[in-house]
N, C-alpha and C positions, 0 to 999 in steps of 0.2 A: 915820270916818277909818281905823280899824284894818281894817275890812272891805274898804275900797277898796285899802289897801296889800296886804292878803292876796290880793285878786282880781288885782291887778297882778303880784304875785309868781307866782301860779299861771299867769297868762297868759304870763309870760316863761319859766316852766318848760315850758309846752306848746310854745312856739316852739323852745326849745332841744331838746326831745325830738324834734320834727320834723326838726331838723338832724341829730340823732343817728341817727334811722331812715334818713335819706338816706345818711349815711356808712356805715352797716351794709350798706345795699343795694349801694353801690358796691364796698365791700371784698369782699363775698361774690361778687358778679358777676365781679369781676376774678380773685379767687383760684380760682374754679371753672375759669375759662378757662386759668389758668396751670398747672393739673394736666395732665401728659402724657396724651395720648389724647383721644378725643372721645366724645360721647354715643352716636353710632351704633355705633361699635366696641364700647363697653362694654355696650350693650344687646343686641347680636346675638352677641357673643362670637366664637367661631371662624367662625361663619357670615358675619361681616362680610367675610372674605377672598373670599367667593364673589360679592360684589356687583359688578355691572358699573358702570362710571363713570356711566352714565345712571341706574341704580337708586340709587346713592349721591347723585347730584345731586338726584334726586327726593325722597329722604329729607331731605336738607339743606334743601330748599325747604319741605318739610312742617313741619320743626321751626324754620324761620326762621334756620338756621345759615348760609345763603348771604349773609345781609345783613351790613353792617359792624357792628362791636361796639357802636358808639354807637347805631345804629338798633335793634339787639337790646335794649339796655338800656332805652331810652325806650319801646320797644314793650311790654316786660315791665312796666315801671312804669305805663304807661298802662292796660294790661289789669287791673292790680291795682285801680286806681281804679274800674274798671267791674265789679269783683267776679269777674273771671276770673283765677284764680291759676295756670292752666296745667293740663296733663293728664299723668298718669303712664302710660307704656306698660307698665310692669311690673305695675301693679295694675289697669290698664284702668279707672281712676277719675279724676275731677277732683281736683286737689290740694286744693281747698276741702273736698270731701267727706272726703278722707283726714285732713285736719287736724281736721275736726269729729268724726271717729271716734277719733283718737289723743289729742287734747288732753285730753279728760276723764280718760283713764287717767293721764296725767302730772300733771294738776292734783290728782287724788285722792291719788296717791303723794306729791306735794309737800306737800299739806295734812297728811296723816298724819305725814309725817316731821317737819314743822315743829312740830306739836303735841307729838309725842314728844320732840323736842329741847328745847322750852320746859319741858315737865313735868320733864325730867331736869336741864337746864342751869341754869335760874334757881334752884331750891332748892339745887343743888350749889354754885353760885357764892356764894349768900348764906351757906351753911354754911361754906364756906372762909373767907369774909371775916369771919365772926363771931369767929374766933380765929386771926389771922394767925400763920404760922410754927409752928402746932401740928400734932399728928399728924393731926387732922381736915383741916386745910388741905393738908397734904402728900398725904393720900389723894385729896382733890379735884383737886389739881394733877396727880397721876399719871393719874387718869381722863381729865382734860382733855388731857394730853399723848398718852395712848393714842389718843384720838379724832382728834387731829390727825395722828398718825404712821402709823396703820394705814390702808393704802389700801383704798378701798371694794371693789375687785375681790377683794382678798385676804380680807377679812372675809366677803364674800358667798360666795366659794367655800368657805371653811372652814365657814360655817354650813350651807350646802347639803349638803356632804359629811358633816358630823357628824350633822345631824338626820335626813337621809335614810337613812344607813347604820345609825345607832344606834336610831332610833325609827320609821323608815319614814315620816317626815313630809316630804312633798314635793308640796304642792298645786300648785306651778308646773309640775309634769310634765303637768298636764291643760290642756285648752284654756282660754284666758282667759274668765272669767265676769264680766259687768258687775255693777256695784253693785246695779242695780235688777232684773237678771235672776235672779241667784242670790247674794243678799247674804252668806250664810254662806261659800260658797266664795270669793267675792270678798275678804272680809276675811281669810280664810286666805292667799290668794295675795298680799295686800298686806302681810301681817305682816312677813315676813322682809326684803323690800326696804325697808320703812319703818324697821325696826330698823337696817339697814345705813346708810341715808342719815341717819337721825336721830342715830345715834351720832356720825357725823362732824360734824354741825351743832351738836350739844349742846356740843361742846368749845369752839368760839369763843364761843358764847352764855354758857357757864359762865365763861370767862375775862373776857368783857366785864362780866358781872354782878359778878364779884369785884372788878375794878378800879373800877367805878363805885361800888359800895357802900363800898369803902375810902376813896375820895376824898370821897364825900358825908359819911361819918361824921366826917371830920376838919374839917368846915366849922363856922363860928361858929353858924349857926342850930340845929345839932344840940346844941351845948353849951348854947345858950340854952334849948332845949326841956328838956334834962336839968335845968338849974338851976330851971326852973319846976315841976319835979316830974312831968313827963310820963313815963308808964311806958315801959319798954323795948319792949314789944310794939307800943304805939301809935307810938313813934318809928320802929321798924323798918318798919311797914306804911305809915304815913301820910307820913312824911318821907323815909326812906331809899329804900324801894322805889319810891315814886311818882317821885322825882327820878331814880332809876336807870332808869326805863322808857324815857327818851329814847334813850340809847345802846343799850339792849337792842332797842328798836324798829328802830333803824338797822341793827343787825346782823341781826335777823330778816328785815327787808325785803330786804337784800342777799342773804342765803342763800336766801330764797324765789325771788328772781329767778334766781339761779344754778341752782337745782334744775330750773327749767323747761327749761333747755337742757343741764344738766350731768348728767342722770341716764342718759346714754347707756349706760354700761357696766353699770349695775345693771339697767336695762330689758332689756339684751341677755342678761345672765346668768340673769335670772328669767323670760325669755320674755314680757315684758309689752309689748303692742303700743302703746307710748307714742310721743310725738312725737320723743324722742331716738333711738329705734330706727329711726323712719321716716327721720330725717335720715341716719343711718348707712347704711341700705340705699340711700338716694338717692345718697350719695357713691360707694358701691361701683358703682352702675349709671350714675353720672355723669348722673343725671336733673336737668338744670339747673333746670327749673321747680319740682321737688319741693324741692330743697335751698334754692334762693333764697327761695321763698315761705314755706317752713317756718321758716327762720332769721329771716326778717323778722317773722313772727308771734311768734316767741319774743322777739325784741328789742322788739316792741310791748308784749307782756305785761310784760317787764322794766321798760320805761318807765312803764307804768301802775302797777305795784307801787311803784316809787320815788315816783311822784306821790302815790299814796295814803299812803305813809309820810310824805311831807312834810306832807300835810294832817293826818295823825294827830299829828305833833309839836305842832301848834297846839291840838289838843284836849287833849293830855296836859299840856302845860307852858304856863301863862299867860305866862311870860317870853318864850317864842318868839313867842307870839301878839301881844305888845306891841311887838316889834321893828319 
């Protein structure tokens, strides 16, 4: 019975996710067309002024811009279902191939950043919650507030300036090296961007952990465990941390989803050829196919991460599984 309810819930989530993806597709399509200018002018620059009406009409027909917007939308959507994500005139590549190249870079950056944020944020949150309103708690709160307050671009710029001028450490000045091509250089190039993004994500994870631990420690079953003589270490690990994992998982899933599309600035500063940088270049050149398809892929991964988070709830917490 529980398995059937769980399967029904997942099925409803998948249907809702498809609706979300359709909404994202419509919003991105409309917003791109609302930006002043057009794809041909943005792609050719000043040379666009030299186009004759026939040449411009030919280019519009080539890109499908001469058709009504509704036809353009459904044509793009239909092509996606056949595996055709479009073509980039700037890169002279298919958009699918561009995503296949850039997505692993962003995924690697996101995984490193999340791991770093969990390693810092969870222990810091538990440490703060162990003695509320103490000097230890105040120190944790200051670190959390700093992580939320300092913009990623400012921290990235400061780290690059400081480490490159003082120690000559600037691996991102070289061409990007893949993880399997040159692991040592790749890890060096990922270190600073991961620290920048991880510092910002560690802050909400730390605050979520602190709040969850404080709430759980005040509940009756914790007092019962203490009355039965269960040791503090066992209470902390088995009862408090285990129950706190649900909100921590929620926050981690959300932050991971945001990272896939929100690392634009960091990827640009550290010259990482990730998916965020690809979207930025696509917007500058008004390459409709690049931006639309890439944003839709980011939304798809965001939906998948949220779905996996939902499944993880049921593995972690039996109470959620029984609902």
